[in-house]
N, C-alpha and C positions, 0 to 999 in steps of 0.2 A: 503494500500500499504505500504509495506517494503522499508524503505529508502536504496538507494545504499551509497557506500562510498562517492561519489561526493556529495549527498543529505546531508549526515551526516555532511560532512565539511561545507557545506552552511549553515544549521540549526547551526551549532557550532559558525560559523562567525555572522550570525545574532541573536545569543542568545537565539534561541528557544530552544537548548540543551546546557547545561552548565555543563562541566566536570572539575573538580579540582583535582590534578594538570593538567595541559595541558597534552595531550598524545603525546608520541614520534611517529613517522612515522610507527614504525614496530608494533604497537597495532592497526593498522587499517586494516580490513579485506575487503573482495569486498562488504559486505552489514552488517558489524558489527564493534564493536570497543572491545578490550580486556580490562578487568579490572584485577587488580592485587589483590593478597592476602594482607590483612592488618594484623597487629601484634597482634590483640586481638581475643580471643577464648573463648567461654563459653563451659563447659561441664557438664553434670548431675552428681550428687555426688551420683550414683546409690547405693553405699554401704551404704550409710547414710540415705537414703529415700527408702521405700519400693515400692512406686508407686506415680502416678500422679492422683489425683482425681479432675476432672474438675468440681465438684459442690463445692468443697472446695474453700473457697476464699483466700487460701494461695496463694501469688505471685508466679509463676513458676520461675521467675528469682531467687528467694531465695532458690531454689532447685539446683542452678547451681553454679559453681565455676568459675570465671573469670582467664584465663591465659593469660599474655602477654608475647609473644615471641619476643627476641631481634633480630634485623636484622642479616642475616647469620646463625641463628641457627634455626633447624626445629622443626615443631610440627609434632609429630608422630600420624598419624591416625590409629588405630588398625582394624584389620577385625572385622565387625559388629558393629563398633563405630559410635557413632553420635556426632556432635559438632557443634555449631554455630559459625560463623567466621563474619568477616567483609572485605568489599573491600577497598583498600587503596584509591581509588578514590570516590569523592562525586560526585552525580548527581542531576540535577535540570532539570526539564521538563515545558515547556509551557502548557498551558491549552487545546492544541490541539493536543499533541504529547504524545504517550505511548510508554513505554520501556518494552523489554522482556529479562530476564536474562536467558541465555542459557549456557550449560555445553559445555566443551570443549572436542572433540573426543580423543585427546591424553590421557586425564584423564580418561575418561570414559572407555577406553580399557584396564585401570589397575584397575578398579572397583570404581574409586572415582567418586560420584555424587555430585553435587554443590547445587542442590535445588530438594526438593521433590515436592512440589506445588506452591511455592511462586515465580513464574517467572514473572509475571505481575506487572509492575510499571504505576500505573495511571497517566492519565494528571496531572500536578500540584505536582507531587513527588518532594521531596527535601530531600536529605540526602545520608547516604552511605547504600549500600546493605547488609542486612544480608544474609549470605549463610547458606544453611542447608546441611552441609558436612556428607556425609556417605562413608564408605569404604565396599564395596560390594564384595571386593576381599578376597583372602585367604591369603595375605601377607599384614604386615603393610607398610604404605607409609609416607614418609618423604616430608613435604608440608613447603615450606618456605615463610616466608613475602616477598613480593615484586614479588612472580612469577606469571605469567599469570594464572589466575584460571578460569575465565569464560568470555563469551562474552555478549554484549548488543547489541540488535537490535532495531530499533525503526521503529514506524508506525505514518503515519498521519491520524488524525481523519478527519470524514467529516465536523467538525465545533469544535469550542472549548466546553469544557465540561461545563453544568450549575453547576457542583459541583466537582471542582478539588480536589484533595486530601488533600492539604493543609487547604482548607476550609471545609473540610468534618465534620461535629460534630462528635465526638468520633473518629476521627482518632488516631490509635494507636501507629504509629511508625514514624510520619512525623520528620523530623529533626534528625533522628538517627544518632549518631556517633560511637557508638558500638554495639556489636551484642545483640540484645534484646530478650529474650525469648518470647513465646506466651503469650499474654494478654487476653487468652480465659477462663482463670481460674475464677470461680464464676459466669460466664455468662450461664452456663448450668442449665435449669430447670428440675424439677422432672418429 
């Protein structure tokens, strides 16, 4: 069951969903809340490294460069470019609630995609959301820290998870506060 805005507000009041900083009224939709773009981005240094080899134990984050964009200044996402970014808001979920990161139609209509595959936030998640930004359009787009970048919807599970994300052995991204690259490197077997 997807939560309505009424239920989202109730879950926030009960502490089943925790979002910091507190959301202003204009960030609530009928069944979602908008999250804003943070200041930190990671981009691949594709001119320095020829490819990503998932069998190589090289940390993928080392193939990337971090860019911190001051408030009021843009991050320009070029056509066909990919960048990781972080949300301004931090999200924490109880063990019986899951979250789904969704794109915003207004951005999708100019070619901006906010996630490729990582839209599910497991019960027990805590941290900021890493965004997988892509520009599928033909024109560069200026993205500003603080702008509404994505929406989160929430669903009630049938019961609490026996293995919430924060307790899952080997959870890779719990508590993240910056855009983290894939930690898949070195896991591929021949």
